[in-house]
Every structure is written in C-alpha cells, then in structure tokens.
C-alpha positions as CSV (number, residue, x, y, z in Angstrom):
1,M,-7.5,46.5,-88.4
2,R,-5.2,44.9,-91.1
3,D,-4.6,41.8,-88.7
4,I,-8.3,41.5,-88.2
5,F,-9.1,41.6,-92.0
6,T,-6.4,39.1,-92.7
7,V,-7.9,36.6,-90.2
8,F,-11.3,37.4,-91.4
9,S,-10.6,36.7,-95.0
10,F,-8.7,33.6,-94.3
11,T,-11.3,32.1,-92.0
12,L,-14.1,33.0,-94.4
13,R,-12.5,31.6,-97.5
14,D,-11.4,28.4,-95.7
15,N,-15.1,27.7,-94.6
16,V,-16.9,28.7,-97.8
17,R,-14.8,26.0,-99.6
18,K,-15.6,23.3,-97.0
19,K,-17.8,20.5,-98.5
20,S,-20.0,20.4,-95.5
21,F,-20.8,24.1,-96.0
22,I,-21.7,23.5,-99.8
23,I,-23.6,20.3,-99.3
24,I,-25.7,21.7,-96.4
25,T,-26.5,25.0,-98.3
26,T,-27.4,23.0,-101.3
27,I,-29.7,20.5,-99.5
28,V,-31.5,23.4,-97.6
29,L,-32.1,25.5,-100.8
30,V,-33.5,22.4,-102.5
31,L,-35.8,21.7,-99.5
32,I,-37.1,25.2,-99.4
33,L,-37.9,25.4,-103.0
34,G,-39.3,21.9,-102.8
35,A,-41.6,22.8,-100.0
36,C,-42.7,26.0,-101.9
37,A,-43.5,23.9,-105.0
38,L,-45.3,21.2,-103.0
39,P,-48.9,23.3,-102.7
40,S,-48.8,23.6,-106.6
41,L,-48.0,20.0,-107.2
42,L,-50.7,18.8,-104.8
43,Q,-53.3,21.3,-106.3
44,G,-52.3,20.3,-109.9
45,G,-52.1,16.6,-109.1
46,S,-55.4,16.4,-107.1
47,E,-58.6,15.9,-109.1
48,S,-62.1,16.8,-108.1
49,E,-64.4,14.0,-107.6
50,P,-66.6,13.2,-110.5
51,G,-69.7,15.3,-110.5
52,T,-68.2,18.1,-108.2
53,T,-66.8,21.6,-109.0
54,P,-63.2,22.2,-108.2
55,G,-64.2,23.7,-104.8
56,G,-65.6,20.3,-103.9
57,Q,-69.3,21.3,-104.2
58,P,-71.7,19.1,-106.2
59,G,-72.2,20.0,-109.6
60,S,-75.5,21.7,-110.6
61,G,-77.7,22.4,-113.6
62,N,-78.6,19.9,-116.4
63,V,-75.0,18.6,-116.9
64,P,-75.0,14.8,-116.5
65,V,-73.1,13.9,-113.3
66,E,-71.1,10.7,-113.2
67,K,-71.7,8.7,-110.2
68,A,-68.4,8.2,-108.0
69,Y,-69.5,5.4,-105.9
70,P,-72.7,3.9,-104.4
71,C,-74.2,4.3,-100.9
72,Y,-76.6,1.5,-99.8
73,V,-79.5,3.1,-97.6
74,I,-81.0,0.5,-95.4
75,D,-84.2,1.9,-93.7
76,T,-86.2,-1.3,-92.9
77,D,-88.8,0.6,-90.9
78,N,-89.2,3.4,-93.5
79,T,-88.2,5.7,-90.6
80,I,-87.4,8.6,-93.0
81,P,-89.6,8.5,-96.1
82,G,-88.1,10.0,-99.2
83,V,-84.5,10.3,-97.8
84,I,-83.0,8.7,-100.9
85,N,-84.5,11.4,-103.1
86,A,-83.2,14.2,-100.6
87,L,-79.7,12.8,-100.6
88,S,-79.7,12.2,-104.3
89,A,-80.5,16.0,-104.8
90,A,-77.8,17.0,-102.4
91,F,-75.0,14.6,-103.5
92,P,-75.4,14.0,-107.2
93,H,-72.0,12.4,-107.4
94,I,-73.0,9.6,-105.1
95,E,-75.4,7.0,-106.3
96,F,-77.9,6.2,-103.3
97,K,-79.5,2.8,-103.6
98,E,-82.2,1.4,-101.4
99,G,-80.7,-1.6,-99.7
100,S,-82.0,-4.5,-97.7
101,S,-81.0,-5.7,-94.2
102,N,-80.8,-9.3,-95.7
103,Q,-78.0,-8.4,-98.0
104,V,-75.6,-6.4,-95.6
105,D,-72.9,-9.0,-95.9
106,E,-72.9,-8.5,-99.7
107,Y,-72.8,-5.1,-99.4
108,K,-69.7,-5.3,-97.0
109,K,-67.9,-7.2,-99.6
110,I,-68.6,-4.4,-102.2
111,V,-67.3,-1.9,-99.5
112,E,-64.1,-3.9,-99.1
113,E,-63.4,-3.7,-102.8
114,S,-64.6,-0.1,-103.7
115,S,-65.2,3.2,-102.1
116,A,-69.0,2.2,-101.5
117,I,-70.5,3.0,-98.1
118,I,-73.5,1.6,-96.3
119,M,-75.9,3.8,-94.2
120,E,-78.4,2.0,-91.9
121,I,-81.2,3.9,-90.3
122,A,-82.8,3.0,-87.2
123,K,-85.4,4.7,-84.7
124,G,-84.1,6.9,-81.9
125,D,-85.5,8.6,-79.1
126,I,-86.0,11.8,-80.8
127,L,-84.4,11.7,-84.3
128,P,-83.3,8.5,-86.1
129,E,-79.9,7.0,-85.7
130,L,-77.5,6.4,-88.5
131,K,-74.8,3.7,-88.8
132,F,-72.3,4.1,-91.5
133,T,-70.0,1.3,-92.6
134,V,-66.8,2.3,-94.7
135,K,-63.8,0.6,-96.0
136,S,-61.5,2.1,-93.4
137,I,-60.9,5.1,-91.1
138,F,-59.0,6.7,-93.9
139,T,-62.1,6.7,-96.4
140,S,-63.0,10.1,-97.2
141,A,-66.8,9.5,-97.3
142,P,-68.9,12.7,-96.6
143,T,-70.7,11.0,-93.6
144,N,-70.9,14.1,-91.6
145,E,-72.4,16.0,-94.5
146,I,-75.0,13.2,-95.1
147,K,-75.8,13.4,-91.6
148,E,-76.4,17.1,-91.7
149,V,-78.7,16.8,-94.8
150,I,-80.9,14.3,-93.2
151,R,-81.2,16.4,-90.1
152,Q,-82.2,19.5,-92.2
153,Y,-84.6,17.3,-94.2
154,L,-86.4,16.1,-91.1
155,V,-86.6,19.3,-89.4
156,S,-87.9,21.1,-92.5
157,G,-90.6,18.4,-92.9
158,A,-91.6,18.9,-89.3
159,M,-91.7,22.6,-89.7
160,T,-93.9,22.2,-92.9
161,K,-96.3,20.1,-91.1
162,A,-96.5,22.6,-88.3
163,G,-97.3,25.4,-90.7
164,V,-94.2,27.2,-90.2
165,D,-93.6,30.0,-92.8
166,E,-91.0,29.2,-95.4
167,D,-88.8,32.3,-94.7
168,L,-88.9,31.3,-90.9
169,Q,-87.7,27.8,-92.0
170,K,-84.7,29.1,-93.9
171,M,-83.7,31.3,-91.0
172,A,-84.1,28.3,-88.6
173,M,-82.0,26.1,-91.0
174,S,-79.3,28.5,-91.7
175,D,-75.9,29.0,-89.7
176,I,-74.6,32.3,-88.7
177,Q,-71.6,33.1,-90.7
178,Y,-68.5,34.6,-88.8
179,S,-65.0,35.3,-88.9
180,T,-62.3,35.8,-86.3
181,I,-59.7,38.7,-87.3
182,P,-56.9,39.0,-84.7
183,L,-55.0,42.1,-84.8
184,K,-51.9,40.2,-83.8
185,M,-50.9,36.5,-83.3
186,D,-52.1,35.4,-86.6
187,A,-51.6,31.8,-87.5
188,T,-48.8,32.5,-90.1
189,G,-47.1,35.0,-87.8
190,Y,-47.0,32.6,-84.9
191,T,-45.6,29.8,-87.2
192,A,-43.0,32.3,-88.6
193,G,-42.1,33.4,-85.2
194,I,-41.5,29.9,-83.9
195,L,-39.6,29.1,-87.2
196,I,-37.3,32.1,-87.0
197,T,-36.6,31.3,-83.4
198,M,-35.5,27.9,-84.4
199,I,-33.5,29.1,-87.1
200,M,-32.0,31.7,-84.8
201,F,-30.9,29.1,-82.3
202,F,-29.4,26.5,-84.9
203,A,-27.6,29.5,-86.7
204,V,-26.2,30.7,-83.3
205,Y,-25.2,27.3,-82.3
206,F,-23.9,26.1,-85.6
207,Y,-21.8,29.2,-86.4
208,G,-20.7,29.6,-82.8
209,Y,-19.5,26.0,-82.9
210,G,-17.6,26.9,-86.2
211,V,-15.7,29.4,-84.4
212,A,-14.8,27.0,-81.5
213,M,-13.8,24.2,-84.0
214,S,-11.7,26.7,-86.1
215,V,-9.8,27.9,-83.0
216,A,-9.4,24.3,-81.8
217,S,-8.2,23.0,-85.2
218,E,-5.5,25.7,-85.6
219,K,-4.4,25.1,-82.0
220,T,-4.1,21.3,-82.5
221,S,-2.3,21.8,-85.9
222,R,0.1,24.3,-84.2
223,V,-1.0,26.9,-86.8
224,M,-1.9,29.1,-83.9
225,E,1.7,29.5,-83.0
226,T,2.3,31.1,-86.3
227,L,-0.7,33.4,-86.0
228,I,0.2,34.6,-82.5
229,V,3.6,35.9,-83.8
230,S,2.0,38.1,-86.5
231,A,-1.3,39.3,-84.7
232,K,-2.5,39.8,-81.1
233,P,-4.8,37.1,-79.8
234,S,-7.7,39.5,-79.4
235,R,-7.4,40.5,-83.1
236,I,-7.5,36.7,-84.0
237,L,-10.5,36.2,-82.1
238,L,-12.2,39.1,-83.5
239,G,-11.3,38.2,-87.1
240,K,-12.7,34.7,-86.6
241,C,-15.9,35.6,-85.1
242,I,-16.6,38.2,-87.7
243,A,-15.7,35.7,-90.4
244,M,-18.1,33.1,-89.1
245,G,-20.9,35.8,-88.6
246,A,-20.3,36.9,-92.2
247,L,-20.5,33.2,-93.2
248,G,-23.7,32.8,-91.4
249,L,-25.3,35.9,-93.0
250,I,-24.4,34.7,-96.5
251,Q,-26.0,31.3,-95.9
252,L,-29.1,32.7,-94.2
253,S,-29.4,35.3,-97.0
254,L,-29.4,32.6,-99.5
255,F,-32.2,30.7,-97.6
256,I,-34.3,33.8,-97.1
257,L,-33.9,34.6,-101.0
258,A,-34.9,31.2,-101.9
259,G,-37.9,31.4,-99.6
260,V,-38.9,34.7,-101.0
261,L,-38.6,33.6,-104.6
262,G,-40.3,30.3,-103.9
263,Y,-43.1,32.0,-102.1
264,N,-43.7,34.6,-104.9
265,L,-43.2,32.2,-107.7
266,L,-44.1,28.8,-106.7
267,I,-47.0,29.1,-104.0
268,P,-50.4,29.5,-105.8
269,E,-52.4,32.6,-105.1
270,N,-55.0,32.4,-102.4
271,F,-53.5,29.2,-101.3
272,T,-54.7,28.1,-97.9
273,I,-53.9,25.7,-95.0
274,S,-57.1,24.4,-93.4
275,G,-58.9,27.4,-94.6
276,M,-56.2,30.0,-93.4
277,P,-54.3,32.0,-96.0
278,I,-50.6,32.1,-95.9
279,E,-49.9,36.0,-95.2
280,F,-47.5,38.0,-93.1
281,P,-49.2,41.0,-92.2
282,S,-46.8,41.6,-89.2
283,F,-43.7,41.4,-91.2
284,S,-42.3,44.7,-92.3
285,V,-39.0,46.2,-93.1
286,S,-38.5,47.5,-89.5
287,T,-39.2,44.1,-88.2
288,A,-36.8,42.4,-90.6
289,L,-34.1,45.0,-89.6
290,L,-34.6,44.2,-85.9
291,L,-34.5,40.4,-86.5
292,L,-31.1,41.1,-88.2
293,V,-30.0,43.0,-85.2
294,Y,-30.9,40.4,-82.8
295,F,-29.4,37.7,-84.9
296,L,-26.1,39.6,-85.1
297,L,-25.9,40.5,-81.4
298,G,-27.2,36.9,-80.4
299,Y,-24.4,35.3,-82.5
300,S,-21.6,37.8,-81.1
301,L,-22.6,36.9,-77.6
302,Y,-22.6,33.1,-78.0
303,A,-19.7,33.1,-80.6
304,M,-17.4,34.9,-78.0
305,I,-18.2,32.2,-75.4
306,N,-17.6,29.5,-78.0
307,S,-14.3,30.8,-79.1
308,V,-13.0,30.4,-75.5
309,C,-14.3,26.9,-75.4
310,G,-12.1,26.2,-78.5
311,A,-8.9,27.7,-77.1
312,T,-9.3,25.7,-73.9
313,V,-8.8,22.3,-75.5
314,S,-5.5,20.8,-77.1
315,R,-7.3,18.2,-79.2
316,S,-10.6,18.5,-81.4
317,E,-11.9,15.4,-79.6
318,D,-12.3,17.2,-76.4
319,L,-14.2,20.1,-77.9
320,Q,-17.7,18.8,-77.1
321,T,-17.0,18.4,-73.5
322,A,-15.5,22.0,-73.3
323,M,-18.6,23.4,-75.1
324,M,-21.0,21.7,-72.7
325,P,-21.4,24.9,-70.5
326,S,-22.2,27.1,-73.6
327,V,-24.6,24.4,-74.9
328,L,-26.6,24.3,-71.7
329,I,-26.9,28.1,-71.6
330,S,-28.0,28.3,-75.3
331,L,-30.5,25.3,-74.7
332,T,-31.9,26.7,-71.6
333,A,-32.4,30.2,-73.1
334,F,-34.0,28.6,-76.1
335,Y,-36.5,26.6,-74.3
336,A,-37.3,29.3,-72.1
337,A,-38.1,31.7,-74.8
338,Y,-40.1,28.9,-76.7
339,F,-42.4,28.2,-73.7
340,A,-42.8,32.0,-73.1
341,T,-44.2,32.5,-76.5
342,L,-47.2,30.4,-75.4
343,M,-47.9,32.8,-72.5
344,P,-50.4,35.6,-72.7
345,D,-49.1,39.0,-74.1
346,S,-49.2,40.6,-70.7
347,G,-47.0,37.8,-69.1
348,S,-44.4,39.4,-67.0
349,A,-42.0,36.4,-67.9
350,K,-41.9,37.5,-71.4
351,K,-40.7,41.1,-70.5
352,I,-38.1,39.5,-68.1
353,L,-36.8,37.1,-70.9
354,T,-36.7,40.2,-73.3
355,Y,-34.4,41.9,-71.0
356,I,-32.1,38.9,-70.3
357,P,-29.3,39.0,-72.9
358,F,-29.0,35.3,-73.3
359,T,-32.7,34.9,-74.1
360,S,-33.5,38.1,-75.9
361,P,-32.4,36.8,-79.3
362,F,-34.7,33.9,-79.1
363,I,-37.8,35.3,-77.7
364,M,-37.8,38.6,-79.7
365,P,-38.6,37.2,-83.2
366,S,-41.8,35.7,-82.0
367,R,-42.8,38.9,-80.0
368,L,-42.0,41.2,-82.9
369,L,-44.2,39.2,-85.2
370,N,-47.2,38.6,-82.9
371,E,-47.1,41.4,-80.5
372,T,-46.8,45.0,-80.2
373,V,-43.4,45.5,-78.4
374,G,-42.8,48.9,-77.1
375,A,-39.9,50.9,-78.4
376,V,-38.6,51.3,-74.7
377,D,-38.6,47.5,-74.2
378,I,-36.7,47.0,-77.5
379,L,-34.2,49.6,-76.6
380,I,-33.5,48.4,-73.2
381,S,-33.2,44.8,-74.7
382,V,-30.7,45.9,-77.3
383,L,-28.6,47.9,-74.9
384,L,-28.4,45.3,-72.3
385,L,-27.4,42.7,-75.1
386,I,-24.7,45.1,-76.3
387,A,-23.5,45.6,-72.8
388,A,-23.4,41.8,-72.1
389,I,-21.5,41.4,-75.3
390,V,-18.8,43.8,-74.5
391,L,-18.5,42.4,-71.0
392,V,-18.3,38.8,-72.2
393,S,-15.9,39.9,-75.0
394,L,-13.4,41.4,-72.5
395,L,-13.3,38.4,-70.4
396,S,-13.3,36.2,-73.4
397,M,-10.3,37.9,-74.9
398,K,-8.5,37.8,-71.5
399,F,-9.2,34.0,-71.3
400,Y,-8.5,33.5,-74.9
401,Q,-5.0,35.1,-74.7
402,A,-4.1,33.1,-71.6
403,S,-5.4,29.7,-72.9
404,V,-4.7,29.9,-76.6
405,L,-1.1,28.5,-76.3
406,H,-1.7,26.2,-73.4
407,Y,-1.3,22.6,-74.2
408,G,-1.8,19.3,-72.4
409,Q,-4.8,19.1,-70.1
410,R,-7.9,21.2,-70.9
411,F,-7.4,24.8,-69.7
412,K,-9.8,25.6,-66.6
413,L,-10.9,28.7,-64.9
414,K,-8.7,27.9,-61.9
415,D,-5.6,27.8,-64.2
416,F,-6.8,31.4,-65.6
417,L,-7.1,32.7,-62.1
418,K,-3.8,31.1,-61.0
419,N,-1.9,32.7,-64.0
420,R,-3.6,36.1,-63.3
C-alpha cells in the first residue's frame, strides 16, 4: 500500500501543479458562472415595449400609453370596417394609421428607417387576406397576434349578426387550455442526461489520456527505471490510475459546486426557457450516488486500457497512434449510448447497452434521469462493469509489466505473446 500511496501522491501533486490543469479549471468555472448569470443579465437588460407590462401584455386602464411604432393599415375596399379601432384596443402600444395604396412607397421608406410595419387588406374567398411588410425577417412585429385579433373580430361580428348568444360567442372564440406533465423524460432531465453523458465521456477520455501521458513521459525520461526498482509495476499502475481518478473527482467537484451555487444564487426564480421551467425532479441523492459510481467504474475501465497504451511507446509523439484502439472503443460506446437515448423506453437496445461494460457508463446517466430503471438492471450492469474492470486490470498489469521497460519500436501484442 505504501508504494501505491507514494506513486499516487507524486502523480497527483505533479498534475495539480500543471498550468494546463489550472487554466482549464479556471476557464470552465468562469464559463459555468457566466452561463448561470446570463439569464439575470438578459432579464435585467431587456426592457418591455412602451405601453406593455413586464409580461409583454398591453397595458390597460386609463394610464397613457406611449406608441412604440406605427402600423399603416391599407384597406382600399373597406373589407373590414372598424378594424383600426379593434386593433388599437388590442395593441395600445402600436399606432394604427389608415393608409393609402398610393403612398405605399413612402411607407416603405419609413419602414426601412424604423420599426414601422405595413398591413394591406385584400378580399379573399372566405376571409380577407393580409399582407405585412416589415423591415427584415428579424423584425419582432406581432403579425401573428394581429392576424388572430382580426380573425376574432370578424367571427364575433358574424356571430352577432346571426343572433348568437354572447356566452356562446365567448365559448367559440376561446381556446382550451392544456398542459402536458410527463412523469419522466422532462426537458431539463433530458438535457441534463445528455450533458452528463458528454461530461462523462470527456472526463473518461481526458483523465484516461492523462494516465497514458504520465506513463509515456516517465518512460521516455527514464524515470520509470527508477520507479521499477522501488515498486512493482502493478502498484505503479494502480497508483497512477487512482491519482488521475482523484484529480478528475476534484475538478468535477469544483464544476458541480460552481453549477449548484450559480443555479441557486444567479438564476432568477421561475426562470423559463421557451416556457419550460428549469427543474430537476428526477435528480435525487440516490441518482447522484449512482452517477458517481458509474463515473468511477467507467474511468477505471478506460484508465487501465489507456495506461497500457502509454507503456507500449518509447516516445510521447507515438502516444496518439498507440491510443487509437482505446479512442475507437470509447467513441463507439459513446455514440451508441447517445443514439440509444433517443429510442423508446422499452427499446431492447437500451437494455443491451446497459449491460455492456464499455457502454453502460455513458448510457446510464440519461436513463437514470429520464426513466425508471429497475434495481435488477442496475445491479447486473454494475456487477458486469466490475467484472470487466477486474479482467481488464489483470490483463493490463501483465501487459504493463512486460512493456514498461521495452524501448525502441512500439510494443505490440505479438511481442507480449512471444515473451509469455
């Protein structure tokens, strides 16, 4: 244990002091806090249109309303009598003016220089047709809302002429309010699942690569020859893998802490994105512990593979080539898990990928946050992952021991079998 702890402490101290670790950690922390502060900045910096309430609804009462911009209404054939009065009542912040078809070019010049809009009314087969002219496609004119007000105005007038009761008119003109409440697969849970899967992949790849780079660097600098004298190769390997795993936990813990603080302190209450609140109903203590377990096991599996890749090369420049098998395995597993999250809950592919040790660390975050995963499936998945780690660790230690002092050409599997 003393040898493992010595290698662990040396590797951890060496990597914590690196500028790359400090710079990356600082940048990511700033980005997380900046992303959490962005909603407050946008909400505080955005101003409601004159004459509207903070929620965007037109003002009411006897308070004078400042007109934001004009809307030139051109109804040459008087297709909709009284439309200007109806629109002015619905949109008090817009100045609706009666326009002339002979002055369209003049109106277009005004539109180019301001936020004004032009609305031309023409006769249609059943209902009138509307044509809006705005400055650009990015103009936020309420054309759809204006269209809806005109439709309701016409339908209400037709019902009144037909003698339809006022209560029936209100019922016919009203929309049925509804809401969809999913027991699982909420929007924030789905987003969080994808995000955690991506973080899991990059963490496993990045820290696993750190193990391989550490082994390759010490082998290149001949430090490994000194370490081999004082400790067994298997203990060196375990010490390095545990150290990089601890480094990953430290860094990820800082990111999670920053995210939690930013979410609680910087994001406004009742903040929504496209009407959806930012909530994490599926995120519980048990889910967090399971995510931690899968991160540690997934990292252990890939770290053992990557450490062997680092021991097979004699130069750091050859490390990328040596790590190609590990990279291909992790990329294939990640994309398989990612596309499986888009499948139905009952999809058999999800269950298969849950049991495969190489894919289970990547698919389980999304499943745990968006589905009800059975305890039996979780237990089988964890046991298979542990069994794979033990098997890969035994093979990796043997391969590591045979290749760690090999110099010259890259150590290959046939060399290992030949030495055995």
